[in-house]
C-alpha positions in Angstrom: -15.9 6.5 -10.1 -16.6 3.2 -11.7 -13.8 0.6 -11.6 -14.1 -2.6 -13.7 -13.1 -5.9 -12.2 -10.1 -6.0 -14.6 -8.9 -2.6 -13.5 -9.2 -3.5 -9.8 -7.3 -6.7 -10.3 -4.5 -4.8 -12.2 -4.3 -2.2 -9.4 -4.1 -4.9 -6.7 -1.3 -6.6 -8.6 0.7 -3.4 -9.0 0.1 -2.4 -5.4 1.2 -5.9 -4.2 4.5 -5.7 -6.0 5.1 -2.2 -4.6 4.4 -3.3 -1.0 7.2 -5.9 -1.2 10.7 -5.3 -0.2 12.3 -3.3 -3.0 15.1 -5.1 -4.9 16.6 -5.4 -8.4 13.6 -7.3 -9.6 11.3 -4.4 -8.8 13.5 -2.0 -10.7 13.4 -4.3 -13.7 9.6 -4.3 -13.6 9.2 -0.6 -13.5 8.3 -0.2 -17.2 5.7 -3.0 -16.9 4.3 -1.5 -13.7 4.0 2.0 -15.4 2.3 0.5 -18.4 -0.2 -1.3 -16.2 -0.8 1.9 -14.1 -1.6 3.9 -17.3 -4.7 1.6 -17.8 -6.2 2.6 -14.5 -8.6 5.4 -13.5 -6.9 8.5 -12.1 -7.8 7.8 -8.4 -6.0 4.5 -8.6 -3.2 5.5 -11.1 -2.1 9.0 -9.9 -0.8 7.9 -6.4 0.9 4.8 -8.0 2.6 7.0 -10.6 3.9 9.3 -7.8 5.3 6.3 -6.0 6.9 4.8 -9.2 8.5 8.2 -9.8 9.9 8.1 -6.3 11.3 4.5 -6.9 12.9 5.6 -10.2 14.5 8.6 -8.6 15.8 6.9 -5.4 18.9 4.7 -5.1 17.9 1.1 -4.4 19.9 0.9 -1.2 18.2 4.0 0.2 14.8 2.7 -0.9 15.4 -0.6 0.8 16.6 1.0 4.0 13.5 3.2 4.1 11.3 0.2 3.6 12.9 -1.6 6.6 12.8 1.4 8.8 9.1 2.0 7.9 7.6 -1.5 8.0 9.9 -3.7 10.0 10.8 -1.3 12.8 7.5 0.6 13.3 4.5 -1.5 14.3 2.3 1.5 13.7 2.9 0.8 10.0 2.7 -3.0 10.2 1.8 -4.5 6.8 0.4 -7.5 8.7 -3.3 -6.7 8.7 -4.4 -8.8 11.7 -2.0 -7.0 13.9 -4.3 -3.9 14.0 -7.3 -5.9 15.1 -5.7 -8.4 17.5 -2.1 -7.2 18.3 0.1 -10.0 19.6 -2.7 -11.9 21.2 -3.9 -15.5 20.9 -6.9 -14.4 18.9 -4.5 -13.3 16.1 -3.5 -16.9 15.5 -7.1 -17.9 14.6 -7.3 -14.9 12.4 -4.2 -16.0 10.5 -5.7 -19.4 10.0 -8.8 -17.8 8.4 -6.5 -16.2 5.8 -4.7 -19.5 5.1 -8.0 -21.4 4.8 -9.3 -18.8 2.3 -6.1 -19.2 0.2 -6.2 -22.9 0.3 -9.9 -23.0 -0.7 -8.9 -21.0 -3.8 -6.1 -23.5 -4.7 -3.2 -21.3 -3.5 -0.6 -22.2 -1.0 1.9 -19.9 0.8 5.6 -20.4 0.9 6.9 -21.9 4.1 7.3 -19.4 6.9 5.3 -16.7 5.2 2.5 -15.0 7.2 -0.7 -14.9 5.2 -1.9 -11.4 6.3 0.9 -9.3 4.8 -0.8 -6.7 2.6 1.3 -7.6 -0.4 0.2 -11.2 -0.1 -3.5 -10.3 0.4 -3.4 -8.0 -2.6 -1.8 -10.6 -4.8 -4.4 -13.2 -3.7 -7.2 -10.7 -4.5 -5.7 -10.0 -7.9 -4.9 -13.6 -9.0 -6.8 -15.9 -6.7 -10.4 -15.1 -5.6 -11.3 -11.5 -6.0 -14.5 -11.8 -4.0 -12.8 -13.4 -1.0 -9.8 -11.0 -1.4 -12.0 -7.9 -1.2 -13.8 -9.4 1.8 -10.5 -9.9 3.6 -9.4 -6.3 2.8 -12.7 -4.9 3.8 -12.7 -6.8 7.1 -9.4 -5.1 7.9 -10.4 -1.7 6.4 -9.7 0.1 9.7 -6.1 -1.2 9.9 -5.5 -0.1 6.3 -6.8 3.3 7.0 -4.7 3.6 10.1 -1.6 2.6 8.1 -2.5 5.1 5.3 -3.0 8.0 7.7 0.2 7.2 9.6 2.3 7.0 6.5 0.8 10.2 5.1 1.5 12.0 8.4 5.1 11.0 8.4 5.5 11.9 4.7 6.3 8.3 3.7 6.2 7.6 -0.1 4.4 4.4 0.6 1.4 6.5 1.7 0.7 6.8 -2.1 0.4 3.0 -2.4 -2.1 2.9 0.5 -4.1 5.7 -1.1 -4.4 3.6 -4.2 -5.4 0.5 -2.2 -8.1 2.6 -0.4 -9.5 3.8 -3.7 -10.2 0.2 -4.7 -12.5 -0.3 -1.7 -15.8 1.2 -0.5 -15.6 4.4 1.5 -14.9 4.0 5.2 -18.1 3.3 7.2 -19.0 4.7 10.6 -18.0 1.5 12.4 -14.5 1.5 10.8 -14.1 5.2 11.5 -14.8 4.5 15.2 -12.3 1.6 15.2 -9.6 3.9 13.6 -10.2 6.5 16.3 -9.9 3.9 19.0 -6.7 2.4 17.5 -5.2 5.9 17.3 -6.0 6.5 20.9 -5.2 3.1 22.4 -3.2 1.0 19.8 -3.8 -2.7 19.1 -4.6 -5.2 21.9 -1.6 -6.3 23.9 -0.7 -9.9 25.0 2.6 -11.3 23.9 2.4 -14.8 22.7 5.7 -15.4 20.9 4.6 -15.2 17.3 7.3 -15.9 14.8 9.4 -12.9 13.8 7.9 -10.9 10.9 9.8 -11.0 7.5 9.0 -9.3 4.2 6.9 -11.7 2.1 7.7 -13.3 -1.2 4.8 -14.2 -3.5 2.1 -16.7 -3.3 2.9 -20.2 -4.4 1.4 -21.7 -7.5 -2.0 -23.3 -7.8 -2.3 -26.9 -6.8 
């Protein structure tokens, strides 16, 4: 499958919006998201269409409660990519700084209190900031993305479809990442509580400066 840069950016933007906390704004964007999805190749579009169908058929309160139960209460599905590589350890703080520096170098600033490794934020940066750096950040955390995708699929979560589409924008999983996924499944992320700020669903990236 050949994906153009424009198609990949469109897919990332749609995926980003669908990985945010669902609200009335999301419902208002459904026609636009569907129209954007129709321009994508089937491996990217089909799973997004399934998820959009689910959003349209599900009451907003139920959808929001499912989001919180999935991503806020279950670390196995943490949307914060550095968690899978570093857990709650001191090394994670440095990894978060790398994300912030990458955004700043592209002229983008995060809103106050927003963690930079939330998947929705990374996808939006890749779509609208620096695609080359964005895809590098996603690829560096490919194992975590795969672990999240597999876990969501195993539990029958509708968000598994969004992760399936994200994976389709990236190169196939390599041997090293496959080994990391197997280790994470067996052992989980590293442990060392350091009192990181509580996680909260992200808003969007701030404007260019």
